[in-house]
N, C-alpha and C positions, 0 to 999 in steps of 0.2 A: 393635539394628542397622534401618538402612532401606534396602528393596530398591529399586533404580531400573535402569529399562531407557533406555538410551542408544542413539541409531543410530549412534554412531561407539564405538570403542575409548578410553577416556579417556586413555590415554596418547598417543594420536595427536593432540590437542587441546590446544593449549598451556594455555588458561585452565582445564580439567579434570584437570590433573596433581597438584595436591593438593588434592584434595575433604576436606571436614570428615569428622572422624572420626564412625564408624558408618554411613556411605555405602557400601553394598556395589553394584558393578554388574554389571548381564548387558547384553552387546549384543544389540539386536533391529533388526533392519533393515527389517521389516515383512512377512517371511514366514512360512511354515509351516515345522515346528510351533512352536509359541509356547516361549520358554524354560521350563525346569522350574520355576522361580520364579513361575509364573503365579499361584498361589495366595498368594503372600508379598508381589509388587511393589504399592507405595504411589505410587510417581510413574513417569510414563512422559512422556519426550520422544519425541514424535511422528515417526516417519519420514515423507518426503514420499511422495505417490500412495498412500495407503492407500485400499482398497476400502469401501464402506458395511458389506459384510457383515465385514470385519476391524475397522472401527471398534465395529459392535456387540458382535463377541466380545470384545475388551478393555475396554469400558464396562462387560461382564457380570462382570470380575474381583472377587474376594469383597473383597479387601484394596486395590484402586485408590482413591485418594484424590484424586489431581492428574494432570491431563495439562497438558504445557507444550508450547507450539508454539515453533519455530523462526522462524515468521513472523509479520507484524503483523495479516495478514488471518486471519480466523476464521470467515468466513460458510459454509465448506465443511466445517466441522468442527462447527458450534454445534449445528446440528439433532440430531446424534447422542448428545451429551452430558447424561445426566440429573442430575438435580438434584443428587445427593449427592456428585457429582465436581467439584472446581474446575478452570475451564478457564481457562489463562493465555496470552498470547501473549508476541511478544519485542519489544513497545512499545520504541522507543530504538534497538534494534538496527541498522535500517536507516534511521533518520531523515536520516542524514549521505547516505548514496547517492542516496536518493528525492529528496531536497532538492538536490543537485546535479543530477540529471536536469532537475528542475522548472525550474529558472533556466537548465540549459544550454537546454531545449527553448525558454524565452520568449525568449531572447537570438538562439538559431539561426533562429526564425521571424521576427522583427520583422527582423534585420540579414540576411535573405535565404539563408542559408547554403545551404539545399537547392536553392534555384535555383543558386547559382554550382557547387556540387559538379556539379550535373548538367550546366552550361556547361561546367566543366574535363575531363570526360569525352568532350564534343563537340569540344573545343579550341576554344572560341569566348571570346571575351573580351567577356562580359556586362556592360558597364559599366551601372548602374542604380544611384540612390540607394536607399537604405533607409531604416526608422523608427531613431528613437533609443528604447532601454528609458526614459533618464532623461526624466521628466514624466509616465510614465504612472502611471494607478491601477491598483492591481492588486489584486482580491478574490479572497481566501483563503477557500474554503467548505470548513468542516471544519478550525477552528484548534484542532489538537492539537501534539503534541510535533514530527510534520514540518511542521506548518504555520509553527511557531517556527524551526525550522530554514530554512526557506525563507526566512521574514522576515530572518534573520540574515545570510544570504547575499545578499540583496537590499540590505542596509545599505550606503549609499555609492554606491547607483545612482541616487540622486536619484528615488523613485519615492512615490508615496502609497500607504500598504495599507490596507484595511479588512477585519476580522477577524469572521468568523461562525462559530459554534459552535451545536449544540443548546439548551446554557443560556447565557445573558447572564452577564459576568463583567466585571470592570473592563477596558475596551481590547476588549472583544470582545460584539460586537453579536448577537442571539439570530435563530435562523435564521428566525422569523418575519418578521423585516426583509429578507429576502433579495430579494423580489420587487421592492422599492421602490429599493433600492440597485442592482440589476444595470444599469440603464440608464447609471449613472455610469460603469463598470468598461471600462478599456480591455482588461485580460487577466483572465480570471476562471479561478482554479486550482482543482480539485476534489479534496479529500484526505478525504473521508468514506468511513466504513466502508458496507459493504452491508447492510442492515436493510430491513423491509418500508416505513420509512417515506423510506427514500433511493432505494429502487429506481424506476428511470426519473425520479428528482428532476429531471435535466436532460432536459426534454420539450419539445414545441413551445413550449408558454407561455413556461417558462424561456428558451428560445433566441431567443424571440421578443421579449422584453425586451431582450436584449444589444444594445449599440449597434452601430450599421454597421461592420466592420471590425475589431470585437474579435476577441479570441483566447482560445478555450476549450482549458484544457490539463488533460487528465484524468491524473493520477498514481496514481489510486485503484483503481476496480475497472468493469470495462465495462458491468456490469449498471446503473450509475447513470446511465448515459446512454442515452435512447432512441435507438439506431443508424438509425432510420429517420427520426425528426425531423432527425438531424445530417445524415443527408445530403442531404437537401432544403435546408438553410441553406447547406450548403457548395455545391452545384451550384448555387444562385443568387449565389455567391460572395459574399453578405453579409457573413458572418462567416467566421473561419478557425479550424483546432482545431490542436492538437499532442496525440498519442494516445499512451500506453506501453501500455494495455489497450482490450480491446474487446469488444462481445458480438456474433457470436460470438466465442469465442477457443478455441484459435488462428484467427484469420481463414483462413476457406478461400480456394482459389484461385479467382479470377475474381469473388471479392464486388466489390461496386461501392466499397466503401472503399479498395482498392487504389487507385483511380484519381481520387478525389475531387479535386476543385481546392481548393488551400489547406490542405490536410493534411499534416503532418510523421506519420509514423506509427512507433513503434519496437516489437519484439515482448517487451512486458512485460519489460525489463530495467532498469527503474529501481532495483530493489536489489540488480542482478546484479554486485558487483563482487568480485573477488579477496578482499577482506578479509570479506566477509560471514559467513562460516561463524564465522571466529572471534569477531565482534562479536555474533552470535547466542549463542555457546556462553560469552561473558561474562555475557549474562544469565541461562543456564542455572545459572551457578556461583553468583551471586547468589540466585538462586531455592533451589537446595539449600542455601545457608548458612542461609537464613532457615527454611527447611522443618526442616533438622535442630535448629536454636535455637528452634524453637517459636514465631518470629515469623510476622506476617500475611505472605503473599506479595503481591508487585507484579503489576502488569497482568492482574488478574483481569477475564474478560468476564463482562459482565451479559448478563440476557437481552435486552436490546435491542442490544448488542454496541458500546456507547459505552465 
């Protein structure tokens, strides 16, 4: 028997209605007290919003071997996970939604949709030409499964795509070449995880290398972008940006980003679609099948977060 904690009753989530034989489930939504099976639980799917104190408590449970996330981001959890516990994310579950947001933000910004939406509210017929997506050079920084999903959705849009990742591989250039490629890109898409190496990677030097009029699109995490440096560039109107994430987040009232020129801002909704819950639990089901069969788990988060 393998004891598993889930944030939702399995009978309420379609992908979990027929779990592998030998899986016994307790529902734990993150509160106190912990379930009575705390000494036997081996596999926990983390609820959202756990405090550091609760994380430290569950990572000290004697039989715990695996922590599974329903999110792709793991930077808020990884510092609390000791080496003997395997941490896995939900890589792949949110690819489609995040890629849709990314492509939507590119199209909306280049075709002036925010401007026209404002004009509609004012009942103004604000006729003005906009830029075509076709012919643009799109640089994807952090080319993993979401980056590939973005590229698939841009297929047919007549764009040139350059891919960058931490490690070079066929068709993907190494991050060490980033600065020499930046001046060539019309659109720079950020899809990196947050690590010591990527925190504030998009700084004054990075932004200064972007060509005049280029569009920065951040669908990753706010901490990758130096907010002050971005504000300086936006205020000068030299470049533009579309952000689904910010630092700080949520963005407080009266923060200058709210009024920055050339900025399209959304409240971290890239993966927030009605299908997200079921897609994440399909990843959980596959992981439980692998765990029950003694097979290697997928989406294991290394110490560097890549």
